C-alpha positions, 0 to 999 in steps of 0.5 A, spaced: 948 281 425 955 285 425 954 293 423 958 295 418 964 299 419 969 303 415 973 297 414 967 293 411 965 299 407 972 299 404 973 292 402 966 292 398 968 292 391 964 298 389 961 302 383 960 309 381 955 310 376 952 317 377 958 322 377 958 329 373 966 330 371 965 337 371 962 337 378 967 332 380 973 336 379 978 335 385 977 342 389 984 341 391 986 342 384 983 349 384 986 351 391 993 349 388 992 353 382 990 359 385 989 359 393 987 366 393 981 366 389 979 358 391 979 359 399 981 352 403 975 351 406 969 354 402 962 354 406 958 351 400 963 344 401 961 344 409 957 338 411 952 343 414 951 347 408 944 347 404 943 349 397 937 354 397 935 352 390 938 348 384 939 354 380 944 357 386 947 350 386 948 350 378 951 357 379 956 355 384 958 348 380 959 352 374 963 358 377 968 353 380 968 348 374 968 352 368 974 356 369 978 349 370 975 345 364 978 349 358 982 343 354 982 336 353 988 336 357 985 339 363 980 334 363 985 328 363 989 332 369 982 332 373 980 325 371 987 322 372 987 325 380 979 324 381 980 317 379 985 315 383 982 318 389 975 314 387 979 308 386 982 309 394 975 308 396 975 301 393 971 303 387 973 299 381 967 301 376 966 308 374 960 311 369 961 319 368 958 324 364 961 330 361 956 336 359 956 336 352 955 344 351 962 345 354 964 342 347 961 349 344 964 353 350 971 351 349 971 349 342 974 342 343 971 336 339 967 331 344 971 325 342 977 328 344 974 330 351 972 322 351 979 320 350 982 324 355 977 322 360 978 315 359 985 315 358 986 317 365 983 311 368 988 307 373 990 300 373 984 296 376 979 301 374 974 300 368 971 307 366 965 309 361 964 315 359 957 319 357 955 325 355 950 329 358 945 335 356 940 340 358 933 338 356 933 344 351 940 342 347 937 340 341 938 347 337 944 350 333 950 347 332 949 342 338 943 339 334 948 336 329 953 334 334 947 330 338 945 327 331 952 324 330 953 321 337 951 314 335 957 314 331 962 316 337 965 309 339 968 311 345 961 313 348 957 309 352 951 313 352 947 319 353 944 323 359 939 328 360 940 333 365 939 340 369 933 343 371 928 338 372 923 344 371 924 344 364 919 341 360 922 334 356 922 337 349 919 332 343 926 331 340 928 327 345 925 321 345 926 319 337 934 321 339 934 317 345 931 311 341 936 312 335 941 312 340 939 306 343 939 302 336 946 305 336 948 301 342 948 307 347 946 307 354 940 312 355 939 315 362 935 321 364 935 325 371 928 325 373 924 325 380 929 329 383 927 337 383 920 334 380 915 329 382 914 321 380 911 323 374 917 325 371 920 318 372 914 315 369 915 320 363 923 317 363 921 310 363 915 310 358 916 316 353 924 316 353 925 308 354 930 309 360 931 304 364 937 308 367 934 313 372 939 318 375 936 320 382 929 317 381 927 318 389 921 322 388 918 316 385 916 314 392 911 319 391 907 314 387 906 307 388 904 306 381 911 309 379 914 305 384 911 298 381 912 301 374 920 301 375 920 295 379 916 291 373 921 294 368 927 292 371 929 300 371 935 302 376 935 308 380 942 311 380 941 315 387 945 320 390 943 320 398 948 326 400 947 330 394 939 329 395 940 332 403 945 338 401 940 340 395 934 339 400 931 334 395 929 330 402 929 333 409 935 329 412 939 323 411 934 319 416 928 321 412 931 319 405 927 314 401 932 309 399 930 303 403 923 304 401 925 304 393 929 298 395 923 294 399 919 296 393 923 291 388 927 297 385 935 296 383 938 302 386 946 304 386 949 309 390 954 314 387 956 322 389 953 326 383 958 332 384 963 331 389 966 338 387 960 341 391 958 336 396 966 334 398 963 327 399 966 320 397 962 314 395 965 311 402 961 317 405 955 315 402 955 308 404 958 311 411 952 315 412 947 310 410 950 305 415 950 311 421 944 315 419 939 310 416 942 304 420 943 300 413 946 293 415 952 290 411 947 285 407 943 292 404 950 295 403 952 289 399 945 289 395 947 296 393 954 294 391 951 288 388 946 293 384 952 297 381 955 291 378 949 288 375 948 294 371 956 295 369 958 295 362 963 290 363 965 283 361 961 277 364 968 275 367 969 282 371 962 282 373 962 275 376 968 276 380 965 282 383 959 279 384 963 273 388 967 278 392 960 281 395 957 274 396 963 272 400 963 278 404 955 278 405 956 270 407 962 272 412 957 277 415 951 272 416 956 267 419 958 272 425 
């Protein structure tokens, strides 16, 4: 079977299902805004840079993102540029999240931020907006906002993110259950900086069937079986995992092992502001460093469309294109 190349990767109808909008601010917007403050080639965006700790990564992200995201208009401006660049990679569906506490920092209602992001979608690309929050978010005025999320019509779902060493507080499970009852998708970051037990918790305690990362589930065969048996999807970000030292190298990434265990896995970029990566880069790294075949890349692309929040006809067209590409591979 012919090995994947750039043209094949570009031709795949892909999805981006794990993307933090603040962490995806196109860096060239910052550089154009203030080239003295935001240099052309910062060290942290170089391919060989490794973040020493998660708090260090988070500081870099916030120090660069927060000066920009001060209004709904700034979200729209960044999203319009970002989505056009993602679409150029052959991506047709995007799930992105904004950090809910930002609404308190800048005094802009979450509904306005969601509309600003969604209205930036280019023709041919469907965008779904989630909101993410840290594990200790349910306090003060933000608790009332979280209680109201089920009524936000343009909100597709919620995500628990941030420093995974923090305990998952007791408020989360009933809130997540209530939001599912309101038709929202519930996600959770787990199995990144903490072990397989956090993936089990996200599935059994929080009721999530969308796990952001999940890669450390590979440490426990029982958790792998649990995720596979329950049809859970892992939204994996390989380059992020390497740059944050969750895994030692791309060659040692457990994505193939997760797939072989029967877990549906998508591939996304996570925070391209910090990693200078694209979805195309993710697929290329799997092909070049991990010897992923065209069939394996087709399986990843297909997984994204299987969980995408789109009409049946849209899903069917994308899956048919992927099947045609895969059939073309096997016939050569």
